[in-house]
N, C-alpha and C positions, 0 to 999 in steps of 0.2 A: 504494500500500500504506500502510495506517495504522500506528499504533504497535503494534497488536496482532498484526500479521503481518509476517513477514520471509522472504526467500528463503534456503533452505538447500540443501545437496547431501547426498544420502543414498544408501544402497545398497538396491536392491530385490532381495529374495530370493524365489525361487519364481515367476518371471514366467510367467504363463499356466499355472499348475499344474505347471510343470517345476521340481520341487524342487531340482534340481542347478544351476539357472541363477541367477546373481546379476549385477546390473548396478550398477556403482559410479558415483558422482558424478552422480546423476540430480537435476536441479533440481526442488525442491519448494517449496511455500509452507507455512511453519509458522504456524499460527493459534493464538494463545494460548487455552488452554482447550479446543481442538478437536483439536489434533495437526497432522500433516503431510498435505498433499494434492498430487497430481500433476495438472498440466494435461492434458486429454484429448489435445492435439496432441503433447505430450512423450511421453505413454504410448504413443501410436501409433508414434512414432519408436523408442522402446525396443523395442516388440514386433517391428517390422521389423528392427531390429538383431539381435535374437535369432534371427529366422527366417533371416537371411542367414548368421549365424555357425554355425547348425546345419548348414548346407550346406557352407560354406567350411572348417569344422573337421572335416568328414567324420564327424559324429555318426551312428551307426547309427539307422535309423528304426524306431520301434516304434509301437504304437497311440497312446500318449500324445503322441508328436510329430505323428502324423497329425491328431489332435484339435486340437493347437495350430495347425498349418498351416491347417486348415479354418477355425478361428475367426479367424485372422489376416485372412482374406479374406471372412469372414462367409458361408461356403458351407455349404449343407446337405450331408448325406451324399450325397444324390442328385446334387447339382450337382458335388461333388468327384468322385464315381464316373464321371459322364458325361465329365468332362474327361480321365479316365484310360482310358475305354472299358471300364469295369467296372460291375457292379451295385452298388446302394447297400448290399446285403447284405454284400458284401465289405468295405466301409468299416466297417459296423457290427461285423463280426467282428474286424477289426483293432483298433478302438477298445475293444471289450470285453476283448480280451487286451492290456491296456495295456502290459505289460512284455515282450511277445513281439516279437522282431525280425521285420520283414517279410521275405518271400522276396526274394532279390537283385533279381529282375526288377521286383518291385513297388517296392522301395526306390529303384531307379534311376528308375522312372517318376515316383514322387512327387517326388524331388529335381529331376528335369528340369523337371517342371511348375512347381514352386515357384521354381526358378531363373529361369524366364521371367517369372513373376508379380512376382518381387522385382527384376527388372531386372539379374540377375547375368549376366555374360559369362564363361562357363567355357570353357576349351579343349575342343575336341571329343574327349574321351577318357573312356572308361568309368571309369578310375581316379579321375576328378574327382567322380564321382557315387556311387561305392561307399563305404560307411561303413567306418570302422576296425573292427577286430575287437572292441574293448572299448568299453563305454559309459563316458562320463566320470563321475567321481565329483563333479566340480564344473566348471562352465563359467563362468569369471569374465570379464566384459566391462567396458569403461569407456565411459561415455557422454560424448562430446566436447561441450564447451560451444558450439562454433560451430553456428549454425543449420543444421539439415538434415544435419549431418555426424556420424558416430560413428566411434570408433576402437576397435581391439582392445586389450585389456590385454596387457602384456608377459608 
């Protein structure tokens, strides 16, 4: 790094169009005259942290979260639907109704699929996959400085 750039830690707000998500202490490079940028590998880790926490914190799943999960693994609506045994039209409808919560069976299916893709080991209980009754006003996470590790904010 030259004199015109330096490493800083900042908060990312609205990760993946999820306005209620913020991730603190994300390493960035500050470029004089250009602003801050995040390395693609770091951004990928941040996005996976958010995906894991959506499941672990039992966030109810709506169309906007479906769209986030789909983008996290670069899946088309058709690919996502096939993994769930549904039609791509179902995914399209969910995503169009961005703020409408999925039916319980669909929420559990999406969370179970995402848990597997994210490498989460959840106890075999329906309670671990059903979202809370309320949507979070804010989901605040802390990005750990250790390579490949992320921690939850207190």
